[in-house]
Backbone as a ProteinNet text record, in pm:
[ID]
protein_1_A
[PRIMARY]
MPIYRLTKKLAFPPPELAEDGLLAVGGDLSVQRLLLAYQNGIFPWYDEDEPILWWSPDPRMVFLPEQWQPSRRLARTIRSGRYRVTADTAFEEVIHACAETPRSHEQGTWILPQMIDAYVALHREGFAHSFECWEEGELVGGVYGVSIGACFFGESMFHRRTDASKVAFATMVECCRGWDFKVVDAQLPNPHLESLRGVTLRRAEFLALLGEAVKAPTRRGTWVIG
[TERTIARY]
424.4	524.5	486.5	456.3	419	540.6	524.4	625.9	558.7	613.2	548.8	589.4	493.8	519.8	538.8	654	683.7	613.5	580.5	521.1	621.5	576.5	664.8	696.3	615.6	641	774.5	853.4	985.4	969.5	945.1	920.3	942.7	976	990.6	909	861.1	801.6	910.6	874.9	976.3	1056.4	1188.8	1272	1241.8	1188.4	1155.3	1048	977.3	870.4	921.4	1051.4	1109.8	1129.7	1034	1037.8	1155.6	1180.2	1292.1	1396.5	1407.2	1505.7	1449.5	1358.5	1301.5	1189.9	1202.5	1109.2	1011.7	1065	980.7	1028	940.6	969.3	928.2	1005.7	968.9	1047.1	989.6	1060.1	1164.1	1268.5	1374	1507.3	1612.6	1747.1	1799.2	1711.6	1754.2	1845.1	1924	2012.9	1932.7	1821	1741.5	1686.5	1637.3	1581	1690.4	1803.4	1912.7	1960.4	1975.4	2019.4	1918.1	1788.6	1685.1	1689.5	1711.9	1719.6	1834.8	1952.8	2069.5	2058	2009.2	2002.8	1894.4	1813.6	1714.9	1749.6	1873.2	1917	1861.6	1833	1772.8	1865.6	1875.6	1959.9	1897.6	1928.8	1875.8	1964.9	1901.4	1976.5	1882.1	1911.4	1821.4	1896.2	1837.7	1896.5	1838.5	1897.5	1862.1	1714.8	1660	1522.8	1421.2	1460	1371.7	1349.2	1239.5	1223.6	1321.4	1330.2	1416.4	1363.1	1447.8	1411.7	1489.8	1424.3	1484.8	1489.2	1604.5	1629.5	1670	1635.3	1684.2	1697.8	1811.5	1826.5	1845.3	1818.3	1838	1889.3	2016.1	2109.1	2181	2265.1	2340.1	2488.3	2572.3	2716.4	2776.2	2858.2	2919.3	3064.2	3135.8	3269.4	3265.2	3319.2	3321.5	3463	3483.8	3619	3702.2	3642	3718.7	3775.7	3712.8	3753.7	3827.5	3810.1	3860.7	4012.4	4070	4213.2	4232.8	4328.9	4354.9	4421	4412	4483.8	4634.1	4712.3	4858	4909.4	4851.9	4896.5	4866.6	4745.5	4710.2	4794.5	4820.3	4904.8	5044.3	5097.6	5230.7	5227.1	5120.3	5108.6	5103	5027.2	5018	5154.3	5226.5	5358.6	5461.2	5442.3	5540.2	5550.5	5445.3	5446.1	5428.3	5384	5365.6	5261.9	5157.9	5048.1	5041.2	4992.7	4964	4813	4756.2	4610.9	4575.9	4477.8	4425.8	4275	4216.6	4071.9	4015.1	3901.5	3824.8	3904.5	3997.2	4070.7	4025.7	3952.7	3910.7	3779.4	3680.4	3554.5	3489.9	3477.6	3408.8	3484.9	3616.8	3694.4	3668.8	3660.4	3638.6	3501	3395.6	3262.2	3245.6	3306.1	3301.1	3377.9	3492.3	3569.1	3491.7	3422.2	3339.3	3229.2	3171.7	3064.4	3115.3	3238.4	3291.9	3364.8	3396.2	3474	3385.3	3416.2	3336.5	3352.1	3245.6	3247.1	3195.3	3266	3233.3	3094.2	3045.8	2917.9	2802.8	2830.5	2726.1	2731.1	2614.2	2605.5	2568.8	2650.8	2625.1	2660.3	2597.9	2625.1	2497	2488.3	2375.8	2411.5	2539.3	2581.1	2551	2424	2373.5	2404.1	2392.5	2421.9	2346.8	2218.3	2143.3	2193.4	2244.6	2305.9	2435.6	2514.6	2639	2609.3	2512.6	2476.7	2433.1	2356.6	2304.4	2416.7	2513.1	2620.5	2724.6	2742	2827	2764.4	2631.6	2563.2	2583.3	2575.5	2602	2745	2838	2978.5	2995.8	2931.5	2943.9	2881.5	2784.5	2723.2	2802.2	2909.7	2997	2957	2866.9	2821.5	2879	2919.2	2977	3127.5	3201.5	3347.8	3412.3	3534	3610.5	3749.3	3802.8	3942.7	4007.2	4117.1	4181	4317.7	4346	4473.9	4554	4676.4	4759.3	4888.9	4933.6	5065.6	5134.8	5243.4	5320.7	5231	5142.9	5057.3	4934	4915	4798.5	4696.8	4569.6	4461.8	4440.2	4467.7	4462.3	4360.2	4291.3	4190.2	4120.9	4006.5	3936.9	3807.1	3749.3	3621.7	3547	3413.5	3335.9	3212.1	3155.7	3036	2983.2	2890.9	2820.4	2845.6	2861.8	2886.5	2778.8	2718.8	2622.9	2654.5	2671.4	2704.3	2832.7	2828.4	2945.7	2932.9	2875.3	2859.2	2906.8	2980.3	3018	2946.2	2870.3	2794	2871.6	2944.7	3022.8	2932.9	2964.1	2882.6	2950.5	3072.9	3139.9	3289.9	3365.1	3509.7	3556.5	3677.6	3734.6	3884.5	3946.5	4093.3	4142.8	4259.6	4330.2	4466.3	4503.6	4626.2	4592.1	4671.9	4647.3	4636.5	4528.3	4504.2	4485.4	4475.8	4464.3	4334	4223	4097	4099.6	4166.9	4174.4	4256.4	4361.6	4442.4	4359.9	4283.5	4196.2	4091.7	4036	3934.7	3994.7	4111.2	4175.3	4204.4	4247.4	4273.2	4144.5	4036	3906.1	3864.2	3876.3	3837.7	3925.4	4054.9	4146.1	4109.6	4074.2	4030.6	3902.3	3809.5	3684.1	3710.1	3806.4	3841.4	3897	3984.5	4042.4	3940.3	3831.8	3727	3613.1	3633	3534.4	3404.2	3414.8	3296.4	3261.5	3131.9	3086.4	3068.6	3040.4	3011.3	3039.6	3089	3099.7	3001.7	2899.3	2796.1	2842.5	2828.6	2864.9	2743.7	2626.2	2499.3	2483.2	2506.6	2477.1	2600.9	2591.3	2705.8	2744	2874.5	2924.2	3064.1	3116.8	3246.3	3360.2	3359.3	3467.2	3467.2	3350.1	3341.8	3375.2	3336.3	3371.6	3522.6	3589.9	3735.9	3804.3	3734.8	3787.2	3752.5	3692.5	3659.4	3538.4	3441.9	3315.6	3236.6	3146.9	3062.6	2916.5	2830.9	2689.6	2613.1	2518	2428.7	2285.3	2201.3	2059.2	2015	1912	1868.8	1837.4	1774	1739.9	1865.5	1971.3	2097.9	2158.4	2158.3	2216	2140.1	2007.6	1928.7	1948.7	1965.6	1991.9	2127.5	2229.1	2362.5	2360.3	2291	2281.1	2209.1	2102.2	2025.8	2110	2205.1	2295.8	2403.1	2455.5	2566.3	2526.6	2404.3	2366.4	2335.7	2335.3	2315.9	2442.7	2557.1	2683.4	2689.8	2768.4	2783.8	2840.6	2792	2841.2	2970.3	3067.9	3198	3183.4	3118.3	3079.7	3192	3202.3	3303.7	3411.5	3518.6	3629.7	3709.3	3730.1	3809.1	3956.8	4039.9	4185.7	4243.7	4332.5	4398.9	4517.4	4530.4	4647.7	4627.5
-566.3	-622.4	-765.6	-795.7	-933.3	-1025.5	-1143.9	-1248.4	-1371.5	-1427.3	-1534.7	-1670.5	-1759.8	-1895.7	-1987.4	-2054	-2143.8	-2277.3	-2340.5	-2474.2	-2572.1	-2692.6	-2791.9	-2754.9	-2667.9	-2623.8	-2550.5	-2580.5	-2520.3	-2381.1	-2282.2	-2146.7	-2047	-1923.7	-1813.2	-1694.7	-1610.3	-1483.8	-1393	-1292.1	-1199.6	-1135	-1129.6	-1074.5	-928.6	-855.5	-714.3	-695.7	-803.7	-794.2	-798.6	-820.3	-822.6	-678.5	-626.8	-485.6	-452.5	-535.5	-513	-622.5	-680.9	-786.5	-925.8	-946.9	-1079.9	-1103.4	-1211.2	-1238.3	-1351.2	-1463.5	-1582.1	-1669	-1762.3	-1856.4	-1995.4	-2095.7	-2234.2	-2293.6	-2394.8	-2463.2	-2559	-2580.1	-2674.1	-2622.6	-2698.4	-2661	-2759.2	-2805.2	-2896.1	-2823.5	-2899.7	-2840.8	-2759.1	-2812.3	-2743.6	-2610.7	-2610.3	-2486.6	-2382.6	-2426.2	-2331.8	-2269	-2349.3	-2294.5	-2194.5	-2227.1	-2134.7	-2005.3	-2017.8	-1898.5	-1808.1	-1865	-1782.8	-1714.2	-1784.2	-1721.2	-1613.6	-1603.2	-1496.3	-1394.5	-1399.6	-1300.9	-1323.1	-1447.5	-1484.3	-1582.8	-1573.7	-1667.9	-1699.1	-1817.6	-1853.9	-1800.6	-1760	-1709.4	-1711.2	-1792.4	-1806.5	-1867	-1851.7	-1904.8	-2042.3	-2105.4	-2242.6	-2256.6	-2156.1	-2165.2	-2106.1	-2088	-2030	-2127.7	-2109.6	-2183.5	-2127.9	-2191.1	-2141	-2005.4	-1905.2	-1770.7	-1737.8	-1674.4	-1642.1	-1490.8	-1438.9	-1295.5	-1244	-1119.8	-1045.5	-899.4	-864.4	-731.9	-619.1	-499.9	-378.7	-271.2	-225.8	-251.8	-385.2	-414.3	-539.9	-505.5	-578.3	-556.1	-654.2	-601.2	-684.3	-643.2	-728.4	-698	-720	-626.8	-635.9	-675.9	-800.8	-851.4	-765.5	-709	-629.5	-503.2	-454	-327.8	-344.3	-457.6	-471.3	-480	-411.5	-419.9	-434.7	-517.3	-530.1	-405.3	-387.7	-277.4	-300.4	-196.4	-211.4	-313.6	-309.3	-404	-547.7	-571.5	-706.2	-750.2	-658.4	-692.2	-733.4	-665.4	-702.5	-842.5	-872.2	-1005.2	-1112.6	-1087.5	-1184.3	-1206	-1095.1	-1105.2	-1174.1	-1168.7	-1227.1	-1378.1	-1440.7	-1585.4	-1660.9	-1589.6	-1654.8	-1765.3	-1741.2	-1836.1	-1901.3	-2024.5	-2095.4	-2112.5	-2083.8	-2091.4	-2199.8	-2280.2	-2384.2	-2363.7	-2439.1	-2435.6	-2576.4	-2590.6	-2715.4	-2836.3	-2813.5	-2926.6	-2959.4	-2868.7	-2891.1	-2818.7	-2840.1	-2766.7	-2789.5	-2914.8	-2942.7	-2885.3	-2887.4	-2825.5	-2675.4	-2611.5	-2467.5	-2431.9	-2500.9	-2465.2	-2492.8	-2599.6	-2625.4	-2518.2	-2475.7	-2370.6	-2239.4	-2208.8	-2087.8	-2094.3	-2213.3	-2229.8	-2216.1	-2257.6	-2262.5	-2135.6	-2047.8	-1928.2	-1820.4	-1773.3	-1665.4	-1536	-1455.8	-1328.3	-1219.3	-1106.5	-997.9	-941.2	-944.6	-884.4	-985.2	-1111.7	-1213	-1292.9	-1339.2	-1431.4	-1568.2	-1668.4	-1800.5	-1805	-1898.5	-1912.1	-1945.4	-1895.8	-1932.1	-2051.6	-2095.1	-2210.9	-2336.3	-2373.3	-2484.1	-2617.4	-2729.2	-2859.5	-2883.4	-2844.7	-2866.1	-2776.1	-2657.8	-2570.6	-2633.1	-2686.6	-2751.9	-2866.8	-2950.2	-3063.3	-3014	-2904.4	-2853.2	-2802.7	-2731.7	-2676.1	-2781.2	-2881.1	-2993.3	-3065.6	-3078.5	-3139.2	-3054	-2921.1	-2832.2	-2848.6	-2865.4	-2884.9	-3015.4	-3118.7	-3248.5	-3245.7	-3156.8	-3140.6	-3042.8	-2985.5	-2898.6	-2752.6	-2709	-2569.8	-2487.4	-2549.6	-2477.8	-2502.5	-2398.6	-2403.9	-2336.8	-2378.3	-2318.5	-2279.6	-2178.3	-2139.4	-2150.5	-2226.9	-2257	-2189	-2133.8	-2067.4	-2152.6	-2186	-2277.3	-2209.4	-2244.2	-2203	-2324.7	-2365.3	-2482.2	-2604.8	-2624.2	-2742.1	-2733.7	-2623.3	-2606.8	-2514.2	-2553	-2469.2	-2351.5	-2230.8	-2113.5	-2009.4	-2034.7	-1940.7	-1995.4	-1936.3	-1981.2	-1907.7	-1931.3	-1872.2	-1975.1	-1974.7	-2065.2	-1993.4	-2048.1	-1988.7	-2075.1	-2018.2	-2088.8	-2017	-2092.5	-2033.6	-2076.1	-1977	-2000.6	-1899.5	-1948.5	-1858.4	-1782.7	-1651.4	-1566.8	-1490.7	-1558.4	-1497.7	-1594	-1540.3	-1617.9	-1556.2	-1637.9	-1591.6	-1629.1	-1534.3	-1562.4	-1585.8	-1688.4	-1721.8	-1685.4	-1728.7	-1700.1	-1721.5	-1666.2	-1685.9	-1695.1	-1744.3	-1753.9	-1735.4	-1703.3	-1696.5	-1740.3	-1800.9	-1838.4	-1772.2	-1701.7	-1623	-1488.7	-1389.3	-1255.2	-1254.9	-1198.6	-1177.9	-1307.2	-1422.6	-1548.4	-1554.6	-1512.6	-1514.6	-1412.9	-1300.4	-1197.3	-1245	-1321	-1375.3	-1476.2	-1561.6	-1655.8	-1580	-1475.8	-1395.6	-1328.7	-1268.9	-1200.8	-1298.5	-1418.6	-1520.3	-1558.2	-1569.4	-1601.1	-1493.1	-1365.6	-1256.8	-1256.6	-1281.4	-1283.9	-1397.8	-1513.2	-1624	-1587.3	-1524.2	-1483.3	-1384.1	-1295.2	-1201.2	-1276.5	-1372.3	-1449.5	-1533.3	-1568.7	-1649.1	-1562.1	-1431.6	-1336.2	-1334.2	-1356.7	-1342.1	-1194	-1164.9	-1026.3	-971.3	-1059.1	-1009.2	-1117.4	-1073.6	-1156.2	-1097.4	-1173.2	-1126.8	-1148.3	-1045.1	-1056	-1036.4	-1027.8	-1021.9	-892.6	-895.8	-780.6	-696.3	-565	-479.2	-492.2	-491.5	-482.1	-421.4	-375.2	-306.9	-391.1	-522.4	-607.1	-610	-626.7	-628.5	-492.5	-387.2	-252.7	-232.8	-291.2	-280.1	-354.2	-451.3	-524.6	-455.1	-336.8	-253.1	-304	-358	-392.8	-267.6	-279	-166.5	-207.1	-109.8	-138.7	-101.5	-186.7	-163.2	-167.8	-86.4	-102	-238.7	-293.4	-427.7	-434.7	-332.9	-334.8	-342.4	-270.2	-275.1	-414.8	-470.2	-603.3	-707.8	-704	-803.9	-793.6	-672	-655.5	-714.8	-688.4	-743.4	-895.2	-945.2	-1088.7	-1156.7	-1093.4	-1151.5	-1178.7	-1090.5	-1112.2	-1214.4	-1207.6	-1295.4	-1442.1	-1474.8	-1616.2	-1678.2	-1596.5	-1651.1	-1719	-1687	-1746.7	-1893.5	-1975.2	-2114.6	-2122.8	-2217.4	-2235.3	-2315.9	-2267.5	-2335.6	-2445.1	-2553.1	-2657.8	-2760.2	-2816.1	-2917.3	-2862.4	-2937.7	-2898.7	-2783.8	-2678.9	-2566.1	-2586.4	-2538.8	-2548.3	-2410.2	-2366.3	-2236.6	-2250	-2151.8	-2149.2	-2221.6
1419	1327.8	1292.2	1167.1	1130.1	1129.3	1187.7	1182.9	1125.6	1021.9	947.9	1004.1	1013.6	1060.3	939.9	935.1	824.6	843.9	734.9	736.4	676.3	648.8	586.1	441.3	383.8	247.3	240.1	138.2	123.1	61.5	145.2	96.2	209.2	170.2	263.7	213.3	303.9	259.3	204	126.1	74	186.3	175	283.6	313.7	218.1	239.9	346.3	382.2	480.9	625.2	642.3	776.7	824.5	901.6	938.9	1030.4	1132	1224.4	1213.1	1096.5	1073.5	1085.7	1182.7	1203.2	1102.5	1024.4	915.6	947.6	999.4	1012.8	1128.2	1165.8	1274.1	1229.2	1273.5	1245	1130.6	1068.9	961.5	1015.1	938.4	976.4	924.1	951.4	908	802.8	717.5	611.1	512.7	441.2	340.7	240.6	195.3	93.7	145.6	270	323.9	349.1	399.4	423.2	293.2	188.3	60.3	5.6	17.4	-27.3	52.1	183.1	267.8	224.8	214.6	183.6	48.5	-50.6	-181.7	-189.5	-83	-73.7	34.9	83.8	182.1	320.8	356	484.4	555.3	687.3	761	896.9	955	1086.6	1198.1	1307.4	1423.6	1542.6	1640.5	1754.7	1873.4	1991.1	2113.9	2146.9	2246.4	2282.2	2322.5	2387.9	2437.5	2339.8	2214.5	2113.6	1998.8	1923.6	1798.2	1695.6	1579.5	1472.8	1426.6	1427.9	1384.2	1257.2	1161.8	1032.7	1014.9	971.5	971.3	833.7	808.2	691.8	734.9	795.6	857	756	802.8	724.1	820.4	803.9	693.6	708.3	609.4	603.5	594.4	668.9	657.3	558.1	467.4	364.8	343.8	272.2	221.8	71.1	-1.7	-147.5	-189	-229.7	-254.6	-348.8	-452.7	-548.2	-485.1	-379.7	-319	-186.2	-120.3	16.2	22.3	122.4	149.8	300.5	343.8	487.6	542.3	672.8	737.1	725.1	747.3	738.9	839.5	959.3	1062	1020.9	971.4	929.3	810.6	718.9	603.5	648.8	751.6	804.7	865.1	938.7	999.5	892.1	786.1	677.2	612.9	587	522.3	610.8	741.2	833.3	820.3	768.5	754.1	884.3	987.6	1118.2	1109.9	1033	1024.4	886	884.9	760.5	750.6	634.1	617.1	516	552.2	463.5	447.7	356.4	337	341	406.7	409.2	456.5	549.1	606.1	748	813.6	952.7	980.1	892.9	905.5	1041.5	1082.2	1208	1327.2	1323.5	1431.3	1437.1	1322	1317.7	1373	1329.4	1375.7	1525	1574.5	1718.4	1795.9	1743.8	1810.7	1812.6	1702.9	1698.9	1804	1822.5	1919.9	2062.9	2086	2222.2	2264.3	2170.7	2202.5	2263.9	2386.2	2446.9	2367.3	2362.5	2291.3	2383.3	2382.2	2474.8	2450.9	2324.8	2292.9	2291.1	2333.1	2332.8	2461.9	2507.6	2619	2563.4	2594.7	2539.6	2392	2321	2178.3	2104	1980.5	1894.2	1805.6	1811.2	1730.3	1811.9	1812.4	1891.9	1822.3	1894.6	1831.7	1701.7	1694.9	1570.9	1458.5	1493.5	1392.8	1341.7	1432.2	1391.6	1296	1331.6	1244.6	1106.9	1103.9	977.2	886.9	944.6	862.3	825.6	910	871.7	751.5	751.8	636.7	511.2	526.1	412.2	362.5	455.7	418.1	340.4	387.6	320	180.7	161.7	29.4	-57.9	-3.3	-82	-85.3	6.1	6.4	121.6	229.7	343.5	347.1	383.5	374.4	495.1	521.3	631.1	583.6	647.9	630.8	768	773.2	900.2	909.8	1025	1050.2	1148.3	1110.7	1189.4	1233.6	1352.5	1400.1	1458.7	1395.8	1438.2	1455	1358.1	1357.5	1444.1	1514.6	1602	1536.4	1543.1	1490.6	1585.4	1537	1625	1580.6	1469.7	1423.9	1301.4	1269.7	1150.5	1128.2	1012.4	973.9	890.2	900.1	814.7	762.6	655.7	597.6	484.7	410.1	303.6	171.6	63.9	-67.3	-166	-230.7	-338.9	-448.7	-571.6	-680.8	-653.5	-672.1	-649	-517.8	-417.1	-285.4	-177.6	-80.9	37.7	156.5	229.2	344.5	471	527	646.6	766.1	844.3	960.7	1092.6	1112.6	1240.4	1224.3	1319.3	1321.3	1466.1	1485.2	1619.9	1611.5	1724.5	1729.5	1866.9	1866.2	1989	1996.5	1889.3	1884.6	1821	1850	1799.2	1646.7	1596.4	1453.3	1374.7	1440.1	1364.7	1285.2	1346.4	1271.5	1158.5	1180.5	1077.1	957.8	983.8	874	794.2	863.3	793.8	712.2	771.4	702.4	578.9	592.9	480.4	367	401.8	299.5	228.1	305.3	245.5	146.2	185.1	95	-29	-12.1	-125.9	-221.6	-166.5	-252.1	-326.2	-255.5	-318.8	-431.8	-412.2	-519	-639.7	-614.2	-723.6	-798.4	-730.5	-793.1	-846.9	-850.2	-903	-823.7	-692.9	-608.4	-598.6	-592	-589.5	-448.8	-353.1	-218.6	-115.1	0.6	120.5	221.7	254.1	347.1	490.1	572.7	713.7	804.6	746.3	818.8	897.4	1027.9	1113.6	1141.4	1130.8	1164.5	1311.8	1339.8	1476.9	1471.8	1585.7	1584.1	1528.1	1554.3	1503.4	1350.8	1291	1145.6	1086.6	1155.8	1109.7	1113.4	1215.2	1223.3	1109.4	1051	935.1	803.4	814.5	699.1	622	696.9	635.3	601.4	506.6	466.2	482.7	507.7	523.6	397.1	362.6	250	300.1	242.4	268.5	215.4	276.4	236	86.8	34.8	-107.9	-193.8	-154.4	-229	-220.3	-98.6	-79.3	-159.9	-155.6	-226.9	-377.7	-428.6	-571.9	-607.9	-525.4	-548.7	-537.7	-436.1	-415.4	-532	-580.8	-689.9	-812.6	-840.4	-952.6	-918.7	-794.4	-755.7	-756.4	-712.8	-703.9	-839.4	-945.3	-1079.9	-1131.7	-1072	-1115.2	-1072.8	-1141.5	-1099.5	-958.3	-880.1	-743.4	-745	-671.5	-659.7	-552.7	-591.4	-497.3	-480.1	-359.5	-333.2	-242.2	-230	-142	-203.9	-124.9	-172.1	-141.2	-231.6	-214.9	-237.3	-149.7	-164.8	-257.5	-347.4	-433.7	-565.9
[MASK]
++++++++++++++++++++++++++++++++++++++++++++++++++++++++++++++++++++++++++++++++++++++++++++++++++++++++++++++++++++++++++++++++++++++++++++++++++++++++++++++++++++++++++++++++++++++++++++++++++++++++++++++++++++++++++++++++++

């Protein structure tokens, strides 16, 4: 299986060359490189004792805003008004909470300090966004990701109360639908994303959809709900 080593040159090999998902190693986490990666269906994911690894998995899990609907239970929770959801008001709190929240299917975290710094830089440049879920003034859930064109690339979510991350996620998808986004990328399939009604696409299908979506103007800057 070929794995490509990146140089200082701002470039990636074609994502179709990632035979088992892993495409390349090395490079950096600069804003420019991350934006180039995402718009080509590539993302970084690695552990503390590894170099930067770049992935383009096949299949890919996505949510299609025009088609997605919450489950009945989640819809009831949203209607109850228990939680209040905002956007881009606590990005750094959300990404730190995602890094610190234990997950049953993972050991440790891949959201390392250098990853946090990189996505905070993307946020400050208006490309990374968060949706925050609040209960009585306390941050109890959230989701963050990157937006380019008509695509939102979800990175991670967390919850401290039942369904709080799901409410933040549902609000994000609803906003994406209202803004005519074509796809919400969720990267790798897992049972939690499947429970949220994610769908899997072959990489070729995803890359074709992404290629059209990133041609749209990017909704850059601070996002506001409503």
